[in-house]
C-alpha positions in Angstrom: 104.0 76.3 65.2 105.9 79.4 64.0 108.3 79.1 61.1 112.0 79.7 61.4 111.7 82.5 58.8 109.2 84.3 61.1 111.6 84.1 64.0 114.5 85.3 61.9 112.4 88.3 60.8 111.5 89.1 64.4 115.1 88.7 65.4 116.2 91.2 62.8 113.5 93.8 63.1 112.1 93.7 66.7 114.7 92.1 69.0 115.4 94.3 71.9 117.3 91.9 74.1 119.4 88.9 73.0 121.0 86.5 75.4 123.1 83.7 73.9 124.7 80.9 76.1 124.8 83.1 79.2 126.7 81.7 82.1 127.2 83.4 85.5 129.3 81.8 88.2 129.8 82.9 91.8 132.9 80.9 92.9 131.7 77.3 92.7 128.0 78.2 92.2 126.7 78.3 88.7 123.8 80.8 89.0 123.0 80.9 85.2 123.9 78.0 82.9 123.7 78.4 79.2 120.7 80.7 79.0 119.4 81.6 75.5 116.5 84.0 75.1 115.3 86.8 72.9 112.9 89.6 74.0 111.0 91.5 71.3 109.8 95.0 71.0 106.1 95.5 71.7 105.8 92.2 73.5 105.5 91.4 77.2 108.2 89.1 78.5 108.0 87.2 81.8 111.0 85.5 83.4 109.7 82.7 85.7 111.5 80.1 87.7 111.9 78.6 91.1 114.1 80.0 93.8 117.7 80.0 92.8 116.9 79.5 89.0 118.9 82.6 88.1 116.1 85.1 87.4 117.5 87.9 89.5 121.1 87.2 88.3 119.9 87.5 84.7 118.2 90.8 85.4 121.3 92.0 87.2 123.4 91.1 84.1 121.0 93.1 81.9 121.3 96.1 84.2 125.1 95.9 84.4 125.2 95.0 88.1 126.7 91.5 87.4 129.3 90.7 84.8 128.7 87.5 83.0 131.2 84.7 83.2 130.6 83.9 79.5 128.1 84.3 76.7 126.8 87.2 74.7 124.2 89.7 75.9 123.0 92.7 73.8 120.3 95.3 74.4 119.1 97.2 71.3 122.3 95.9 69.7 124.6 97.2 72.4 126.9 94.8 74.2 126.6 94.1 77.9 128.7 95.0 79.9 130.9 97.2 77.6 128.2 99.6 76.4 126.2 100.0 79.6 126.1 103.8 79.6 124.2 103.7 76.2 122.1 100.8 77.4 121.1 102.5 80.6 119.7 105.5 78.7 116.9 103.2 77.3 116.4 101.0 80.3 114.4 101.5 83.5 114.9 99.2 86.4 112.6 98.6 89.4 114.5 96.7 92.0 112.9 94.1 94.2 113.3 96.4 97.2 112.3 100.0 97.1 115.2 102.5 96.8 113.6 105.6 98.2 114.6 108.3 100.7 112.1 109.0 103.4 112.8 112.7 103.6 112.4 113.4 99.9 109.0 114.1 98.3 107.5 112.2 95.4 108.4 115.2 93.2 112.0 115.3 94.4 112.4 111.6 93.7 111.2 112.1 90.1 113.6 115.1 89.8 116.5 113.1 91.3 116.0 110.1 88.9 115.7 112.5 85.9 119.0 114.0 86.9 120.6 110.6 87.3 119.4 109.7 83.7 121.0 112.9 82.4 117.7 114.8 82.0 117.3 118.4 83.3 113.8 117.5 84.4 111.2 115.0 83.6 108.4 117.2 82.2 105.9 114.4 82.4 106.6 113.6 86.0 103.3 115.0 87.5 101.3 113.6 84.6 102.8 110.2 85.1 102.5 110.4 88.9 98.8 111.2 88.3 98.4 108.2 85.9 99.8 105.8 88.6 97.5 107.5 91.2 100.3 109.4 93.0 99.5 112.9 91.6 97.8 113.9 94.8 100.9 112.9 96.7 103.4 114.8 94.5 104.5 117.1 97.4 104.3 114.4 100.1 107.4 113.0 101.7 108.0 109.3 101.1 107.8 108.5 104.8 104.1 109.4 104.7 103.3 107.0 101.9 101.8 103.5 102.4 103.8 100.5 101.3 101.7 100.2 98.1 102.2 103.8 97.2 106.0 103.5 97.7 105.9 100.5 95.4 104.0 102.5 92.8 106.6 105.3 93.1 109.4 102.8 92.6 107.7 101.5 89.4 107.1 105.0 88.2 110.7 106.0 88.7 111.8 103.1 86.4 109.9 105.0 83.6 111.6 108.4 84.1 112.9 109.5 80.7 110.6 107.3 78.6 112.5 104.1 79.2 112.0 101.7 76.3 112.9 98.6 78.3 
């Protein structure tokens, strides 16, 4: 067992995401009901649950796509949804379905996402594309990539700008 003091120290020093009593309703459907969780820096966090458990809704709250009905959500101490511009600068999101344009190249996607994140250019784009085994496809149009390579690109785009979360 881990002591309460240990958790308090983690909470203070390493908490990146704090969710307290989160509730999300869509008309009569309660998609999230009283969720409490804390994610810590330098730890891997997995959100598991059956269909309809509220996993996607929770991620959509964190990314600012869904406004919570009630509860408190903070990312690096910034409140969701009121401080989303600040939060988005440190967050990368890889949606369930690829958001890619067939006629753009891998390089153009990295440039576009860097621009969206307010960066003039992601200097590490080719290096990162090489790390995820897409460097040899840097000039290739997305429509020529396999499904697996498209997924790799989507994951890679979430890391543009050194996303912390």
